[in-house]
C-alpha positions as CSV (number, residue, x, y, z in Angstrom):
1,X,0.0,0.0,0.0
2,X,1.7,3.2,-1.1
3,X,1.4,6.1,1.4
4,X,0.2,8.8,-0.9
5,X,-2.9,10.9,-0.4
6,X,-5.2,10.5,-3.5
7,X,-6.3,14.2,-3.5
8,X,-3.5,16.3,-2.0
9,X,-0.7,14.1,-3.2
10,X,1.0,14.1,0.2
11,X,3.8,11.4,0.3
12,X,6.8,10.1,2.2
13,X,9.6,12.4,2.7
14,X,13.1,11.6,3.9
15,X,15.2,13.4,6.6
16,X,17.6,12.5,9.3
17,X,17.7,11.2,12.9
18,X,20.1,13.4,14.8
19,X,21.7,12.0,18.1
20,X,23.2,13.9,20.9
21,X,26.5,13.4,19.2
22,X,25.2,14.9,16.0
23,X,25.5,11.6,14.2
24,X,22.9,11.5,11.4
25,X,21.1,8.6,10.0
26,X,18.5,8.4,7.3
27,X,14.7,8.1,8.3
28,X,11.4,8.7,6.7
29,X,8.5,10.9,7.8
30,X,5.0,9.2,6.8
31,X,1.9,11.2,6.2
32,X,-1.1,10.3,8.3
33,X,-3.0,8.4,5.6
34,X,-6.5,7.0,6.4
35,X,-9.0,4.9,4.3
36,X,-12.4,6.9,4.4
37,X,-15.8,6.4,2.7
38,X,-17.7,9.5,1.5
39,X,-21.1,9.6,0.0
40,X,-21.5,11.8,-3.1
41,X,-25.1,13.0,-3.2
42,X,-24.8,14.1,-6.9
43,X,-24.1,10.4,-8.1
44,X,-25.9,8.7,-5.0
45,X,-22.9,6.6,-4.6
46,X,-20.4,5.7,-1.8
47,X,-16.5,6.3,-2.7
48,X,-13.5,5.0,-0.7
49,X,-10.5,7.2,-0.6
50,X,-6.8,7.0,0.9
51,X,-6.6,10.6,2.3
52,X,-4.3,12.5,4.6
53,X,-6.1,13.8,7.8
54,X,-5.8,17.3,6.7
55,X,-7.6,16.5,3.6
56,X,-10.4,14.8,5.6
57,X,-10.7,17.9,7.8
58,X,-11.1,20.1,4.5
59,X,-13.7,17.7,3.3
60,X,-15.5,17.7,6.5
61,X,-15.4,21.7,6.5
62,X,-16.4,22.5,2.8
63,X,-18.1,19.2,1.7
64,X,-16.8,16.6,-0.8
65,X,-18.1,18.2,-4.0
66,X,-16.9,21.7,-3.3
67,X,-13.5,20.2,-2.3
68,X,-13.1,18.3,-5.5
69,X,-14.2,21.5,-7.5
70,X,-11.6,23.5,-5.5
71,X,-8.8,20.9,-6.4
72,X,-10.0,21.0,-10.0
73,X,-9.5,24.7,-10.3
74,X,-6.1,24.4,-8.9
75,X,-5.1,21.8,-11.5
76,X,-5.1,18.8,-9.5
77,X,-6.4,15.7,-11.4
78,X,-9.0,13.9,-9.5
């Protein structure tokens, strides 16, 4: 399962663990990805998406259709 948000495109980034002695070792920062079902009233169907929690909060705030329209205006392919 890839850790990529289907709407915002957030993905794993890399960085360093830094010890007290300032030794650096590679590590990964994972986005908080959740599977979530949404009901789309226009189509009358349920859709399941893998989303970051920030995208889920935006959908709860604005609604699924308004959020998808906003992403299309920005040029994100949905």
